[in-house]
C-alpha positions, 0 to 999 in steps of 0.5 A, a space after each residue: 514544505 512540511 507535510 502534515 502528520 496525522 496520528 493513527 494507532 496500529 498494532 505492529 509485530 514486536 520485531 518491528 518495534 524492536 527494529 525501530 528502537 535499534 534505528 533510534 539507538 544507532 542514530 538512524 532515526 530521531 524517534 520510533 515514530 520517525 523510524 516507522 515512517 522511514 520503514 513505510 516510505 522505503 516500502 511505499 515505492 513498491 506498493 505504489 507500483 503495484 497499485 498503479 499496475 492494478 489501476 491500469 488493469 482495472 481501467 482496461 477491463 472497464 474499457 472492455 466491459 463498456 465495449 460489450 466484452 464479458 470476462 468469463 475466466 481467470 478470476 479477474 471478474 471476481 476480483 473486480 467485484 470484490 474491489 467494487 464491494 469495498 
């Protein structure tokens, strides 16, 4: 099954583009776009794990809030307010 591609325009550091170009030069990627996708995918697992962790934290905090607990220190309350504001 082939995944649909979507074109986006982003700015990246020059060194990232140079790395992508070397990946193409050495046959590690078919194109700069392919190289950038490979870079993203290799780092995606770590990002997914971090987001999953915060999803669990958020759900637990909401569970506690529904039970009447209040958060008063540690900055988690502020963090959750910022997340809700997005």
